[in-house]
C-alpha positions in Angstrom: 30.9 1.1 29.8 28.2 -1.6 29.8 24.5 -1.3 29.2 23.0 -4.2 31.2 19.7 -5.7 30.0 18.1 -9.1 30.3 19.1 -9.7 26.7 21.7 -7.8 24.5 24.4 -5.6 25.9 26.4 -2.9 24.2 30.0 -1.9 25.1 31.7 1.1 23.5 35.5 1.5 23.9 38.0 4.0 22.5 41.2 2.4 21.3 44.1 3.4 19.2 42.1 2.2 16.2 39.2 4.5 17.1 35.7 4.0 18.6 34.5 0.4 18.7 31.3 -1.4 19.8 31.0 -4.9 21.2 27.6 -6.7 21.4 27.0 -9.5 23.9 24.2 -11.6 25.1 24.5 -13.1 28.5 28.1 -14.1 29.0 28.8 -14.6 25.3 30.2 -12.0 22.9 28.1 -12.0 19.8 29.9 -9.3 17.7 33.2 -7.6 18.4 35.0 -4.7 16.8 32.1 -2.8 15.2 33.6 0.5 14.0 31.7 3.7 14.9 31.9 7.2 13.5 30.9 9.4 10.6 32.3 12.2 8.5 31.3 15.8 8.8 32.4 17.4 5.5 36.1 16.4 5.1 36.5 15.7 8.8 36.4 12.0 9.8 35.0 11.6 13.3 35.6 8.5 15.4 39.3 7.9 14.5 41.0 9.4 17.6 38.4 11.2 19.8 38.6 12.2 23.4 35.7 11.0 25.5 34.3 13.9 27.5 31.0 12.6 28.9 28.9 9.5 29.5 25.4 9.2 30.7 23.0 6.4 31.2 19.2 6.1 31.5 16.5 3.5 31.4 13.9 4.1 28.7 10.5 2.5 29.5 7.5 3.1 27.3 4.3 1.6 25.9 2.9 1.7 22.4 0.0 0.3 20.4 0.3 -1.4 17.0 -2.9 -1.4 14.9 -1.5 -4.1 12.6 1.7 -6.1 12.1 3.1 -9.3 13.6 1.6 -8.5 17.0 -1.2 -6.0 17.1 -2.1 -4.6 20.5 -0.3 -2.7 23.3 3.3 -3.5 24.1 5.6 -2.4 27.0 9.4 -2.3 26.6 12.5 -1.3 28.5 15.7 -0.2 26.9 19.0 0.8 28.4 20.5 3.9 26.8 24.0 5.4 27.0 25.1 8.7 25.5 28.9 8.7 24.8 30.1 12.3 24.2 33.4 12.8 22.3 35.5 15.8 21.3 37.5 15.5 18.1 39.2 18.2 16.0 37.1 20.8 17.9 33.8 19.0 17.1 31.6 17.6 19.9 29.8 14.5 18.8 27.9 11.7 20.4 27.3 8.0 19.9 24.0 7.0 21.4 23.3 3.4 22.1 20.2 1.5 23.0 20.0 -2.2 24.2 16.9 -4.3 24.4 16.2 -8.0 24.8 17.0 -8.9 21.2 19.5 -6.3 20.0 21.4 -3.0 20.2 21.2 0.1 18.2 23.4 3.1 17.7 22.9 6.6 16.2 25.0 9.7 16.0 24.3 13.3 17.2 25.9 16.8 17.1 24.7 18.4 20.3 26.5 21.7 19.9 26.3 22.3 16.1 25.7 25.9 15.1 23.9 26.4 11.8 24.1 23.5 9.3 26.7 21.0 8.3 26.9 18.1 5.9 27.3 14.4 6.9 29.3 13.0 4.0 29.8 9.4 5.2 28.7 6.9 7.9 31.6 4.8 9.0 29.6 2.2 11.0 31.3 -1.0 9.9 30.4 -4.6 11.0 32.9 -7.4 10.7 31.6 -10.8 9.8 33.3 -14.0 11.1 34.9 -16.4 8.6 32.5 -19.3 7.9 29.4 -17.3 8.4 26.5 -17.4 6.0 24.3 -14.6 4.8 20.9 -14.0 3.2 21.0 -10.9 1.1 19.6 -8.9 -1.8 21.5 -6.8 -4.3 20.8 -3.2 -3.4 18.2 -1.3 -5.3 16.4 1.7 -3.9 13.0 -0.1 -4.2 14.2 -3.5 -2.9 12.8 -5.7 -5.6 15.8 -7.8 -6.5 15.7 -11.5 -5.4 16.9 -12.5 -2.0 19.4 -15.4 -1.9 21.8 -17.1 0.5 25.6 -16.7 0.2 28.6 -17.7 2.3 30.7 -14.8 3.6 33.6 -16.1 1.6 31.6 -15.7 -1.6 30.2 -12.2 -1.0 31.0 -9.8 -3.8 32.5 -6.4 -3.4 29.0 -4.9 -3.9 26.1 -3.1 -2.3 23.5 -5.0 -0.5 20.1 -3.9 0.8 18.7 -4.0 4.3 17.8 -6.0 6.3 21.0 -8.0 6.0 20.9 -11.4 7.8 24.0 -13.3 8.9 24.3 -16.6 10.8 27.1 -16.1 13.3 26.8 -19.5 15.0 24.4 -22.5 15.3 21.8 -20.5 17.2 23.2 -16.9 16.9 22.0 -14.7 14.1 22.6 -11.0 13.3 20.1 -8.9 11.4 21.2 -5.4 10.3 18.6 -2.7 9.6 17.5 0.8 10.4 14.8 2.5 12.5 13.5 6.0 13.3 14.0 7.6 9.9 12.3 10.8 8.7 12.9 13.7 6.4 16.0 14.9 8.3 18.0 11.9 7.0 18.7 9.8 4.0 18.4 6.0 4.0 21.3 3.6 4.1 22.4 0.3 2.8 25.6 -1.8 3.3 28.6 -2.5 1.1 30.9 -5.4 1.5 34.7 -5.0 1.1 35.9 -7.5 3.7 33.5 -5.9 6.2 30.0 -4.5 6.0 30.1 -0.7 5.7 27.0 1.5 6.1 26.6 3.6 3.0 24.3 6.6 2.7 21.9 7.0 -0.2 23.0 10.6 -0.6 26.6 11.7 -1.0 26.0 14.5 1.4 23.2 15.0 3.9 22.6 18.5 5.3 22.0 18.3 9.1 21.3 20.6 12.0 21.9 20.4 15.8 20.8 17.2 17.4 20.5 13.6 16.1 22.0 13.3 12.6 21.4 9.7 11.7 18.6 7.1 12.2 19.2 4.2 14.5 21.6 1.6 13.0 20.0 -1.6 14.4 21.8 -4.9 15.2 19.2 -7.5 16.0 20.8 -10.6 17.6 19.3 -14.0 18.6 17.8 -17.2 17.3 15.7 -17.1 14.1 12.5 -17.4 16.3 13.6 -14.4 18.4 14.3 -12.3 15.4 11.0 -13.2 13.7 9.0 -12.2 16.8 11.1 -9.1 17.7 9.5 -5.6 17.8 12.8 -3.8 18.4 12.6 -1.8 15.2 9.2 -0.5 16.3 10.3 0.1 19.8 13.1 2.4 18.6 10.8 4.5 16.4 9.3 7.8 17.7 5.9 7.6 19.4 2.7 8.3 17.5 1.2 11.7 18.0 -1.6 11.7 20.6 -4.3 12.0 18.1 -3.0 8.8 16.4 -2.8 6.8 19.6 -6.5 5.9 19.2 -6.6 5.5 15.4 -9.4 3.0 15.5 -10.2 3.8 11.9 -7.1 1.8 10.9 -8.6 -1.5 9.8 -6.2 -4.4 9.0 -7.5 -7.2 6.9 -7.7 -8.9 3.5 -8.2 -7.2 0.1 -9.4 -8.3 -3.3 -7.2 -6.8 -6.1 -8.0 -7.2 -9.8 -4.9 -5.7 -11.5 -2.7 -8.9 -11.4 -5.2 -11.2 -13.0 -6.9 -8.6 -15.3 -4.5 -5.9 -16.1 -6.9 -3.1 -17.3 -9.7 -4.0 -15.0 -9.1 -0.9 -12.8 -11.0 1.0 -15.4 -14.1 -1.2 -15.3 -16.8 -0.5 -12.8 -18.6 -3.8 -13.4 -15.5 -5.9 -12.8 -14.8 -4.0 -9.6 -18.3 -4.7 -8.4 -17.8 -8.4 -9.0 -14.6 -8.4 -6.9 -16.6 -6.7 -4.1 -19.3 -9.4 -4.3 -16.9 -12.3 -4.0 -14.7 -10.6 -1.4 -17.7 -9.9 0.8 -18.9 -13.5 0.4 -15.5 -14.5 1.7 -15.8 -12.0 4.6 -12.9 -9.9 3.4 -12.5 -6.3 4.4 -11.1 -4.3 1.4 -11.0 -3.7 -2.3 -7.9 -2.2 -4.0 -8.5 -0.5 -7.3 -5.2 -0.2 -9.1 -4.3 2.0 -12.1 -7.1 2.9 -14.5 -9.8 4.1 -12.1 -11.8 7.1 -13.1 -13.2 9.6 -10.7 -16.6 9.6 -12.4 -17.5 6.2 -10.9 -15.3 6.0 -7.8 -18.1 7.3 -5.5 -20.4 4.6 -7.0 -18.0 1.7 -6.2 -17.4 3.1 -2.7 -21.1 3.2 -2.1 -21.6 -0.3 -3.6 -18.8 -1.8 -1.5 -20.0 -0.1 1.7 -23.3 -2.0 1.6 -21.2 -5.1 2.3 -18.8 -3.6 4.8 -15.9 -3.5 2.2 -13.7 -0.4 2.1 -12.1 0.9 -1.1 -8.5 1.9 -1.7 -7.2 3.7 -4.7 -3.8 3.4 -6.5 -1.9 6.6 -7.3 1.6 7.6 -8.3 3.9 9.6 -6.0 4.5 12.4 -8.4 0.8 13.1 -8.6 0.9 13.9 -4.8 4.0 16.1 -5.0 2.7 19.6 -4.5 0.2 21.4 -2.2 -2.2 21.5 -5.0 -1.8 17.8 -5.7 -2.3 16.9 -2.1 -5.8 18.3 -2.2 -6.7 15.1 -4.1 -6.4 13.1 -0.9 -9.0 15.2 0.9 -11.3 14.9 -2.2 -11.0 11.1 -2.3 -11.5 10.9 1.5 -14.7 13.0 1.1 -16.1 10.3 -1.2 -15.6 7.6 1.5 -12.3 6.2 0.1 -10.5 4.5 3.0 -6.9 4.3 1.8 -4.3 4.8 -1.0 -1.6 2.8 -2.6 1.2 5.1 -3.6 3.7 3.8 -6.1 7.1 4.4 -7.8 8.9 6.5 -5.1 12.1 4.5 -5.9 14.5 6.6 -3.9 16.1 6.7 -0.4 17.2 10.3 -0.6 16.6 12.9 2.1 14.4 14.8 -0.4 12.2 11.7 -0.9 11.9 11.1 2.9 10.7 14.7 3.2 8.0 13.8 0.7 7.2 10.8 2.8 6.8 13.1 5.8 4.2 15.1 4.0 2.2 12.1 2.9 2.4 10.6 6.4 1.1 13.8 8.0 -1.7 14.4 5.6 -3.0 10.9 5.5 -3.0 10.8 9.3 -4.9 14.1 9.3 -7.5 12.8 6.9 -7.9 9.3 8.2 -6.5 7.5 5.2 -4.7 4.2 5.3 -1.5 4.1 3.2 0.2 1.3 1.3 3.6 2.3 -0.1 4.8 0.6 -3.3 8.1 1.1 -5.2 9.2 2.1 -1.7 11.7 1.9 1.0 11.7 -0.9 3.6 9.8 -0.3 6.9 11.8 1.5 9.5 9.4 1.7 12.4 6.5 3.7 11.0 4.0 1.0 12.2 4.4 2.7 15.6 4.7 6.3 14.6 2.1 6.3 11.8 -0.3 3.4 12.4 -2.2 4.2 9.2 0.8 2.8 7.2 -0.6 -0.7 6.6 1.8 -1.9 4.0 5.0 -1.5 2.0 6.1 -3.4 -1.1 10.0 -3.4 -1.0 10.0 -7.0 -2.1 10.0 -8.9 -5.3 6.4 -10.0 -5.2 3.8 -11.7 -7.4 3.7 -8.7 -9.9 7.0 -10.1 -11.3 5.0 -12.9 -12.8 3.1 -10.3 -14.9 6.1 -8.4 -16.3 9.0 -10.7 -16.0 8.0 -14.3 -16.8 11.7 -15.2 -17.2 12.4 -13.8 -13.7 9.5 -15.6 -12.0 9.7 -15.9 -8.2 11.5 -18.9 -6.7 10.6 -20.8 -3.7 14.0 -20.1 -2.1 13.4 -16.4 -2.5 10.0 -16.8 -0.7 11.4 -18.8 2.1 14.1 -16.2 3.0 11.5 -13.4 3.4 10.1 -14.4 6.9 13.6 -14.4 8.3 14.7 -11.1 6.7 12.4 -8.5 5.0 9.2 -9.4 7.0 11.0 -9.2 10.3 11.2 -5.4 10.0 7.6 -4.7 9.0 4.6 -5.2 6.7 5.3 -6.7 3.4 2.8 -6.4 0.5 4.0 -9.2 -1.7 0.5 -9.9 -3.0 0.6 -13.6 -2.3 -1.5 -16.6 -3.4 -0.9 -16.4 -7.2 -2.4 -19.7 -8.3 -2.7 -18.5 -11.9 0.9 -17.4 -12.3 2.5 -18.3 -15.6 5.7 -20.2 -15.1 5.1 -20.8 -11.4 7.2 -23.5 -9.9 5.8 -23.4 -6.3 3.2 -25.8 -5.2 -0.4 -24.8 -4.5 0.1 -25.4 -0.8 3.1 -23.1 -0.9 1.1 -20.3 -2.5 -1.7 -20.7 0.1 0.8 -20.9 2.9 2.1 -17.5 1.9 -1.1 -16.0 3.1 0.2 -16.6 6.7 4.0 -16.8 6.2 3.9 -13.3 4.7 2.5 -10.6 6.9 1.0 -7.3 5.8 -1.4 -4.9 7.5 -3.8 -5.5 4.6 -3.0 -8.6 2.6 -3.8 -8.0 -1.1 -4.4 -11.4 -2.7 -2.9 -11.5 -6.2 -5.3 -13.8 -8.1 -8.7 -13.3 -9.5 -11.4 -13.8 -6.9 -13.0 -16.5 -9.1 -9.7 -18.4 -8.9 -10.2 -18.7 -5.2 -13.9 -19.4 -5.4 -13.2 -22.3 -7.8 -10.9 -23.9 -5.3 -13.1 -24.8 -2.3 -10.5 -25.6 0.2 -8.4 -22.5 -0.6 -11.5 -20.3 -0.5 -12.5 -21.8 2.9 -9.0 -21.1 4.3 -8.9 -17.5 3.0 -12.4 -16.9 4.4 -11.3 -18.2 7.8 -8.0 -16.2 7.7 -7.9 -13.6 10.4 -7.7 -9.9 9.5 -5.1 -9.1 12.2 -2.6 -10.9 14.4 -2.1 -10.9 18.1 1.1 -12.9 18.1 3.7 -14.4 15.7 5.8 -17.5 16.3 8.4 -19.2 14.1 7.6 -22.9 14.7 10.3 -24.4 12.5 12.6 -23.6 9.6 15.8 -22.2 8.3 16.3 -19.5 5.6 17.8 -22.1 3.2 15.1 -24.8 3.6 11.7 -23.9 4.9 9.6 -21.6 7.1 6.7 -22.6 9.3 5.0 -19.5 10.7 2.2 -19.5 13.2 0.1 -16.4 13.8 -2.5 -16.1 16.6 -5.9 -14.3 16.3 -7.8 -14.7 19.6 -7.9 -18.4 20.5 -7.0 -19.7 17.0 -3.7 -20.1 15.3 -3.1 -19.9 11.6 -0.1 -21.7 10.3 1.6 -21.2 6.9 4.4 -23.5 5.8 6.6 -22.8 2.7 9.5 -25.0 1.5 12.2 -24.9 -1.1 13.8 -28.1 -2.6 12.7 -31.7 -2.9 9.4 -33.1 -1.8 9.5 -34.3 1.8 7.7 -34.5 5.1 7.8 -31.5 7.5 7.1 -31.8 11.2 5.0 -29.0 12.6 5.5 -28.7 16.4 2.5 -27.1 18.1 3.5 -27.5 21.7 4.6 -23.9 22.1 1.3 -22.6 20.8 -1.4 -25.2 21.4 -2.2 -28.2 23.6 -1.8 -31.8 22.5 -5.5 -32.1 21.9 -5.8 -29.0 19.7 -7.9 -29.6 16.5 -6.0 -28.9 13.3 -7.4 -28.5 9.7 -4.8 -28.6 7.0 -4.7 -27.8 3.2 -1.7 -29.1 1.3 -0.3 -28.9 -2.2 -3.1 -30.9 -3.7 -5.6 -28.4 -2.1 -7.5 -31.2 -0.4 -8.4 -31.1 3.3 -6.9 -33.1 6.1 -7.2 -33.1 9.9 -4.9 -33.8 12.8 -4.7 -33.4 16.6 -1.8 -31.5 18.1 1.6 -31.5 16.5 1.5 -33.1 13.0 3.6 -34.1 10.0 2.7 -32.8 6.6 3.9 -34.0 3.2 4.9 -31.1 0.8 5.6 -31.3 -2.9 8.8 -30.0 -4.4 8.9 -26.2 -3.6 5.6 -26.9 -1.8 3.8 -26.0 1.4 0.6 -26.0 3.3 -1.8 -23.9 5.4 -3.6 -24.8 8.5 -6.1 -23.6 11.2 -5.6 -24.6 14.8 -8.3 -24.2 17.5 -8.7 -25.5 21.0 -10.6 -28.7 21.4 -14.3 -28.3 21.8 -14.4 -24.9 20.0 -15.7 -23.9 16.6 -12.9 -24.4 14.1 -14.7 -22.7 11.2 -16.2 -19.3 12.0 -16.3 -17.4 8.7 -19.5 -15.7 7.6 -20.4 -13.7 4.4 -20.8 -10.0 5.0 -24.4 -8.9 5.3 -25.9 -6.7 2.6 -27.2 -3.5 4.0 -29.6 -0.8 2.8 -28.1 2.5 1.5 -28.9 5.8 3.1 -31.5 8.1 1.4 -29.7 10.4 -1.1 -30.9 12.3 -4.2 -28.7 11.2 -7.1 -28.3 14.8 -8.4 -29.3 18.3 -7.4 -28.5 21.7 -8.9 -27.1 24.7 -7.0 -29.3 27.7 -6.4 -28.2 31.1 -7.6 -26.7 31.8 -4.1 -24.4 28.8 -4.4 -26.3 26.6 -2.0 -28.4 23.4 -2.3 -30.8 21.7 0.1 -30.3 18.0 0.6 -32.7 15.6 2.4 -31.3 12.6 4.3 -32.6 10.0 6.7 -32.7 11.0 10.4 -29.3 10.5 12.0 -27.4 10.3 8.7 -24.3 12.4 8.3 -22.9 14.4 5.4 -19.3 14.5 4.2 -19.0 17.5 1.8 -16.1 18.0 -0.6 -13.0 20.0 0.7 -13.9 23.7 1.1 -17.6 23.1 1.1 -19.9 23.3 4.2 -22.9 21.3 5.3 -25.2 22.7 7.9 -28.0 20.6 9.4 -31.2 22.6 9.4 -33.6 19.9 10.7 -33.3 16.3 11.5 -33.4 15.4 7.8 -32.6 18.6 6.0 -29.2 20.1 5.2 -28.0 23.3 3.6 -24.9 22.6 1.5 -22.8 25.6 0.4 -20.4 25.0 -2.5 -17.2 26.9 -3.1 -15.4 27.5 -6.4 -17.7 25.4 -8.5 -17.6 26.5 -12.1 -20.7 26.4 -14.4 -21.4 22.8 -15.5 -19.0 21.3 -12.9 -20.1 19.2 -10.0 -19.1 18.1 -6.5 -19.9 14.9 -4.7 -21.5 15.0 -1.3 -21.4 11.8 0.7 -24.3 10.7 2.9 -23.2 8.2 5.5 -24.5 6.3 8.5 -23.1 3.5 10.7 -22.8 0.2 8.9 -21.2 -3.2 9.3 -17.9 -3.8 11.1 -17.2 -0.1 11.7 -17.5 0.8 8.0 -20.0 3.6 7.2 -22.6 2.7 4.6 -22.7 5.5 2.1 -24.6 7.0 -0.8 -23.7 10.1 -2.9 -25.4 13.2 -4.2 -23.8 15.0 -7.2 -24.3 18.7 -6.7 -24.1 20.5 -10.1 -23.5 24.2 -10.9 -25.9 25.1 -13.7 -24.6 25.8 -17.2 -24.4 29.5 -18.0 -24.8 31.4 -21.3 -22.4 30.6 -24.1 -20.6 27.5 -25.5 -19.3 24.7 -23.3 -16.9 22.1 -24.6 -18.3 18.7 -23.6 -14.8 17.4 -22.9 -14.6 20.1 -20.1 -17.8 19.0 -18.4 -17.9 16.1 -15.9 -19.6 12.9 -16.9 -22.2 11.7 -14.4 -21.6 8.1 -15.6 -19.8 6.2 -18.4 -19.3 2.8 -19.8 -16.3 2.1 -22.1 -14.9 -1.2 -23.4 -11.2 -0.3 -23.1 -10.2 2.0 -20.2 -11.9 5.2 -19.4 -13.5 7.7 -21.8 -10.6 10.0 -22.8 -10.8 13.8 -22.9 -9.2 15.6 -25.9 -7.4 12.5 -27.0 -8.2 9.2 -28.6 -9.2 6.2 -26.5 -5.7 4.6 -26.8 -5.5 1.5 -24.6 -6.8 0.5 -21.2 -5.0 3.1 -19.1 -6.1 6.7 -18.4 -4.6 9.3 -20.6 -2.9 6.9 -22.9 -4.4 8.0 -26.2 -3.0 10.1 -29.0 -4.4 13.1 -30.9 -7.9 12.8 -32.1 -7.4 12.0 -35.8 -10.1 10.8 -38.3 -9.4 10.2 -42.0 -6.1 12.1 -41.5 -7.7 15.2 -40.0 -6.7 16.1 -36.5 -9.0 17.7 -33.9 -8.0 19.5 -30.7 -11.1 18.8 -28.6 -13.4 15.9 -28.1 -13.9 12.5 -26.4 -12.2 9.2 -27.3 -14.2 6.1 -26.7 -14.1 2.3 -27.3 -17.6 0.8 -28.0 -19.6 -0.5 -26.4 -19.5 2.9 -24.8 -21.8 5.4 -23.2 -20.9 8.8 -21.8 -23.6 10.5 -19.8 -23.8 14.3 -19.1 -26.1 16.5 -17.1 -27.5 19.5 -19.0 -30.3 20.3 -16.6 -32.6 21.7 -19.2 -30.3 24.8 -19.7 -28.8 24.0 -23.2 -30.3 24.8 -26.6 -28.1 23.0 -29.1 -25.4 20.4 -29.3 -22.9 20.6 -32.2 -20.0 18.5 -33.2 -19.0 15.5 -35.4 -18.2 11.8 -35.0 -16.0 9.3 -36.7 -13.6 6.3 -36.2 -10.1 7.3 -35.0 -7.2 6.4 -37.3 -5.6 4.4 -34.5 -8.2 1.7 -35.0 -10.2 -0.1 -37.7 -13.7 -1.4 -38.3 -17.0 0.4 -38.0 -19.5 1.3 -35.3 -23.1 2.5 -34.8 -23.3 5.8 -32.8 -26.2 7.6 -31.2 -27.0 10.7 -29.2 -29.8 10.3 -26.6 -31.7 13.2 -25.0 -33.4 12.0 -21.8 -33.1 8.5 -23.2 -34.7 9.4 -26.5 -32.5 8.9 -29.7 -32.1 12.3 -31.5 -29.2 11.3 -33.8 -27.8 8.0 -35.2 -25.1 7.3 -37.7 -22.8 4.5 -38.9 -19.2 5.4 -38.9 -16.3 3.6 -40.5 -12.5 3.7 -40.2 -10.9 5.9 -42.9 -14.1 7.9 -43.6 -14.5 11.6 -42.7 -16.3 12.6 -39.6 -20.1 13.0 -39.7 -21.3 16.4 -38.4 -24.3 17.0 -36.3 -26.3 20.0 -35.0 -29.0 18.9 -32.6 -31.8 20.6 -30.7 -31.4 19.8 -27.0 -33.8 22.4 -25.6 -35.1 21.3 -22.2 -33.0 18.2 -22.2 -31.7 17.2 -18.7 -29.5 14.2 -19.5 -27.4 13.8 -22.6 -25.8 10.5 -23.6 -23.3 9.7 -26.4 -23.4 6.0 -27.2 -21.3 3.8 -29.4 -21.9 0.1 -30.3 -20.9 -2.4 -32.9 -17.4 -3.5 -33.9 -15.2 -3.5 -30.7 -12.1 -2.8 -32.8 -13.4 0.7 -33.8 -12.4 3.6 -31.5 -15.1 6.3 -31.8 -14.1 10.0 -31.6 -16.7 12.5 -30.7 -14.9 15.6 -32.1 -15.4 19.2 -31.0 -18.8 18.5 -29.2 -20.1 21.9 -28.0 -23.2 22.6 -25.8 -24.7 25.9 -26.6 -26.6 27.8 -23.8 -28.7 30.8 -24.8 -29.3 33.8 -22.6 -32.3 33.2 -20.5 -35.3 35.3 -21.4 -35.7 38.5 -19.5 -38.1 38.4 -16.6 -38.7 42.2 -16.7 
């Protein structure tokens, strides 16, 4: 039976060889003899079924994309057929959908009682002799290189999705998946003379209903595939509360990790990235590994004054329990806008159930999400619009860790035709400073357009862009989101010229592989013959043209361009304004009843930590009630008001629970600020290196200590005592992991009350200090930056308050 559409058409037949699918477009058969079926336990379904039912319907719907190749509202129409079979006493279904640019099939068990196990997917796609493919060797996080290979040369091996094949001069097939969630495992393909769908799990427990995601067969010209939204159309609709997720803000991000590995631990460096990003008009800052919660509220507030939003890196296993998930609500309460979650590296059903949890909680909290070490997109841009990026590509980070496996231009050119067709791709482009790079500067700049991601995280140091005026100008002009995407020219083996529209302007990115040559860029499909064009090539100089143009590219080179209608402003970028922060007391103490009174500006809003409440008493006065705050600990209350470009401008008040009678280990108390030369100040371990929690035991002159603080001068750790403490005891020395010497000091309300010189190999120097009435305590280290200073067993002693009777 046929499914008629104005594009692709699916035909399912039952023959002596089993259930087969034929895909056609117009009068031409594109693909014939696709084997359908799956195994339920030891029973293979699809070999010799009896067809017992067939229904048809037209599916019409509308959805809105917040980011992607074509943000905005889209209507679509699919033709769906449900083929019902009975086989060996089991009733099963093959459900097909057809749209303008492809067909899809998934399987269902409509009458299943209880649970069963799907043990294999037998969907098998034959490839014609003489076809050519663009593939990557399968890896669950999709970071192997993509390359071209003739079908005759395919190895008997596993390949990742999407898998692209040229069937004929203008006919291409892209195989991928859509509509996946925690009910399923992911799949890839294996070649053994045909392409066989292979499940990530050997066995997937299923219940009644649909038991696989959509197996998607996109067919058409390269330009049709590049523009297609079929994968998103097949995905489930977003929940009603996400239909208007206007807090999802696509754009451009500064990111310091690639150019300065340990900079995620340095507040000052992050502020510099904010400053340059804001001057370029960018929207976001991503802080990768190394950040410390002590100063995250400060960088959020600093960035908000320029309309820049902050995103934090984390690792998936740190969000793998209900208790861990509470971190998301805490970070959101500080004003953090999004998270980058890393190292999932699995396509198992269990891991997809984890994805379900993160997707639901981030949607509830209003957090944007960027998945790294992740699966490929399978339609979540529609279902969960807060997902603004996935890695699932060998991107610029490979220059950092694998200089002998640096990215190739041919790998880059394949991406717009394969990986990027199915969704956002966080390849962290424009890596001018990459060691061993063979691509031209114009190629790197062109990647900013040729590669699409909901938030594009630029790899290089912001100063690398600022020092290249033409590149900086282009990246400042670059639009934060796209209304339309068009492939102007190219082939996966040679080059890709991608045009993306934002309003009345088009941005063009061209990337090539191979010898230097001239590329023709036809603009007739997107702009008139009198359109004004500004071009930056491999020499990073500026040129102009009118209408369609030719551009010379270097070997493995490229270009970037801006196209605007004649008579309009071609250049429109502006630095982000600097705003005034809201009124907020830096620190207040809780009263005995667990409340604190905060004063704000009229109309300002409060965002308390999870579990706390904030009640407005007057136009400027709030009563904040804390929950579960132990003595000496603090919570951060965010004060916010409307700011620039929809970003609240914020300030923060730290609300502290006063110290109580007894001894308090300083390493248990929160810092209200710190400075440290190498990573964060470490608690109960030595400083180690630049990452959090990377130190060893505190050890000075061979003596090991259980408690304390590990620092790397110049360093400063600041604590709030609030006038409640009487004495500070402890000792200080240079950790055995380092050498050299340092000058150390203890400051009480900025007054030095202890100083010492400490040297590697020498025993610790003890101290016993009067801190009566002191509100702020600082431990400071200076001198030789090779010496790691350990403050060992520092204890704050609080006496019983005098009786008031």
